[in-house]
C-alpha positions in Angstrom: 2.2 -29.7 -43.6 0.0 -32.3 -42.7 0.9 -34.7 -39.1 0.8 -38.8 -41.2 3.0 -40.9 -38.5 1.8 -44.6 -37.5 3.4 -45.0 -34.0 4.4 -47.9 -32.5 4.7 -48.3 -28.2 6.8 -50.4 -26.7 6.7 -51.4 -23.2 10.9 -50.9 -22.6 13.3 -49.8 -23.8 14.8 -53.6 -25.0 11.4 -54.1 -26.2 11.8 -51.3 -28.9 14.7 -52.2 -29.4 14.1 -55.6 -30.6 10.8 -54.4 -32.1 12.6 -52.0 -34.5 15.0 -54.1 -35.9 12.6 -56.3 -36.8 10.9 -53.7 -38.2 14.1 -52.2 -40.2 15.6 -55.6 -41.3 12.0 -56.4 -43.1 12.5 -53.0 -45.1 16.1 -53.4 -45.8 15.3 -57.2 -47.3 13.1 -55.4 -49.0 14.7 -53.1 -50.7 17.4 -55.8 -51.2 13.9 -57.4 -53.2 13.5 -54.0 -55.9 17.7 -53.0 -55.8 21.2 -54.6 -55.2 22.3 -52.6 -52.6 20.5 -50.7 -49.2 21.5 -47.8 -47.1 20.2 -47.8 -43.4 21.2 -44.4 -41.8 21.6 -44.8 -37.8 22.0 -41.9 -35.2 24.2 -41.6 -32.3 24.0 -40.7 -29.1 23.5 -43.9 -26.2 20.0 -44.0 -26.9 20.6 -46.4 -30.2 23.1 -48.8 -28.5 20.6 -51.7 -27.5 18.9 -50.7 -30.8 23.0 -51.3 -32.7 23.0 -54.7 -30.9 19.9 -56.1 -32.0 21.2 -55.0 -36.0 24.2 -56.6 -35.1 22.8 -59.6 -34.5 20.1 -60.2 -37.8 21.9 -62.1 -40.4 21.0 -60.3 -43.2 23.1 -59.9 -46.2 24.8 -56.5 -44.4 27.7 -56.8 -47.7 25.1 -55.3 -50.0 24.0 -52.5 -47.4 25.8 -49.3 -46.5 26.1 -47.8 -43.1 26.0 -44.3 -42.2 24.5 -42.0 -40.5 22.7 -38.8 -39.6 24.8 -36.2 -37.5 28.5 -36.7 -36.5 30.7 -34.3 -33.5 33.4 -32.3 -34.9 35.9 -34.9 -33.1 38.4 -37.6 -34.0 37.0 -41.3 -34.7 38.7 -42.3 -31.7 37.6 -39.5 -29.3 34.5 -41.0 -27.1 31.8 -38.6 -28.4 32.7 -40.0 -32.1 28.9 -41.6 -33.3 31.6 -43.4 -36.6 33.3 -44.7 -32.6 30.1 -45.2 -31.3 28.5 -47.7 -34.9 32.2 -49.3 -34.8 31.6 -50.5 -31.8 27.7 -51.6 -31.5 26.5 -51.7 -34.6 29.3 -52.8 -36.6 30.1 -56.5 -35.0 28.1 -59.8 -35.5 26.8 -60.5 -38.5 27.1 -56.6 -39.5 30.8 -56.8 -39.3 30.2 -56.6 -43.1 28.5 -53.9 -43.5 29.7 -51.2 -45.6 30.4 -48.3 -43.5 30.7 -44.3 -44.7 31.3 -41.8 -42.0 30.2 -38.3 -41.9 33.4 -37.7 -40.0 35.9 -39.5 -39.8 39.8 -37.7 -38.3 42.1 -39.2 -37.4 43.8 -38.4 -34.1 46.9 -38.0 -35.0 45.2 -35.5 -38.6 44.3 -31.9 -37.5 41.1 -31.3 -37.6 39.5 -29.7 -40.5 36.7 -26.7 -40.7 33.3 -28.0 -39.7 32.4 -26.1 -43.2 34.6 -28.4 -44.8 33.8 -31.4 -43.1 29.7 -30.9 -44.0 31.4 -30.5 -47.6 32.8 -34.0 -47.7 30.4 -35.1 -46.0 27.5 -33.6 -48.9 29.5 -36.0 -50.7 30.0 -38.5 -49.9 25.8 -38.6 -49.1 25.1 -37.7 -52.3 27.5 -40.5 -53.2 25.2 -43.6 -52.0 22.1 -42.6 -53.9 19.7 -42.3 -51.6 18.5 -42.8 -48.0 16.1 -46.0 -47.6 16.2 -46.0 -43.8 16.7 -43.0 -41.7 16.5 -44.0 -38.1 16.2 -40.6 -35.9 15.6 -40.2 -32.3 14.4 -37.4 -30.6 16.5 -34.9 -28.4 14.6 -33.9 -24.5 14.9 -30.3 -26.3 13.1 -31.6 -29.0 16.6 -31.6 -31.6 16.6 -34.3 -33.8 19.9 -35.2 -35.5 22.1 -32.4 -35.2 19.2 -29.6 -35.9 18.7 -27.7 -32.7 16.9 -25.0 -31.8 18.1 -22.0 -31.2 21.4 -22.9 -33.0 23.0 -20.0 -35.4 22.2 -22.8 -38.3 18.7 -23.9 -37.6 16.5 -22.7 -40.5 19.8 -23.4 -43.0 19.6 -26.8 -41.8 15.5 -25.9 -42.0 15.4 -25.0 -45.3 13.4 -27.1 -47.9 15.1 -25.0 -51.0 17.9 -26.1 -50.2 19.7 -29.3 -51.6 19.8 -31.9 -50.0 23.0 -32.3 -48.4 24.8 -31.8 -44.5 25.4 -28.7 -42.4 27.6 -27.3 -40.3 26.2 -26.4 -37.2 27.0 -25.2 -33.9 24.5 -25.7 -31.1 24.7 -23.8 -28.0 23.3 -26.0 -26.5 25.2 -29.0 -26.8 28.9 -29.6 -26.5 31.0 -29.6 -29.8 30.4 -28.6 -33.7 28.9 -30.9 -35.7 27.5 -32.2 -39.3 24.0 -32.9 -39.6 22.2 -34.3 -42.6 20.0 -30.9 -43.5 16.2 -31.4 -43.7 16.1 -31.8 -47.5 18.1 -34.8 -46.9 16.1 -35.8 -44.2 12.8 -36.5 -46.1 14.4 -37.3 -49.3 14.4 -41.0 -47.2 12.3 -43.4 -48.4 11.4 -44.3 -44.9 11.7 -43.1 -41.3 12.1 -44.1 -38.2 11.8 -42.4 -35.5 12.3 -43.5 -32.0 11.3 -41.8 -28.6 12.1 -43.1 -24.9 13.3 -42.0 -21.8 9.8 -41.8 -19.9 7.9 -38.9 -19.8 9.7 -35.7 -19.4 10.2 -36.7 -23.3 7.3 -38.2 -23.9 5.2 -35.1 -23.2 8.1 -33.2 -25.5 6.5 -35.6 -28.4 3.0 -34.6 -27.2 4.5 -31.2 -28.2 5.8 -32.2 -30.7 3.0 -33.3 -32.7 0.8 -30.6 -31.4 2.3 -28.6 -34.4 5.0 -27.6 -35.9 7.6 -25.4 -34.4 10.8 -23.9 -34.6 11.4 -24.4 -30.9 11.4 -27.8 -31.9 13.5 -28.7 -35.0 11.6 -32.9 -34.8 8.3 -31.2 -36.1 9.7 -30.3 -39.3 10.3 -33.9 -40.1 6.9 -35.2 -38.8 4.6 -32.4 -40.1 5.2 -32.0 -43.6 3.4 -33.3 -46.5 3.2 -36.0 -49.2 3.3 -39.9 -48.9 7.4 -39.8 -49.0 8.8 -40.4 -46.7 6.6 -42.7 -44.6 8.1 -42.3 -41.2 6.5 -44.5 -38.1 7.3 -43.1 -34.6 8.0 -46.1 -32.1 8.0 -45.3 -28.3 8.0 -46.4 -25.0 8.2 -44.9 -21.1 
């Protein structure tokens, strides 16, 4: 495995969001010159909100851009922890309201929550039906996790297994709330382009330096960035 990424540095979180949104928009437009539809996979959490708002303000042909998620918590779709709710609230607004949305978990509050594995199986089918990932936006936690591939999670090796077909796993991280559904590493590395947004100050930048230094199960993002081959292209977007 080799470390082959391009790095971009922004002055602050707002500048990063605007620059990354412009880059994503350009990549989606280029994709739509080659094909009739495109897919944009995004990550949840609070960090992407500024990016979501920046994307929503761009007059793209959103009707041809399907939005999906890299991971989701096994919660109802009205729960404040729901990444689908986050996307609906902050990304599928303005121009981007026209985008089709395929959530990984979309259980209304009046329906019993299925077992995590059943949710993961359904998510695998939904992602597979999209035909590929054109642009995937990932983040990095302070523990080096990305999507919901957490260090020390019982299912981490399953998620990192490159012999597994591209799809989703069910995972129950020890260090974060909620059982989850996440793209596995095979699915992540099937993307045409990956953008990794890293911010949050000196502590996160120090973790990113460790990620750059070597591939390690203790820092799952390192398995994305230390990879062989030209695909996917990967850019890392940094701010202090």
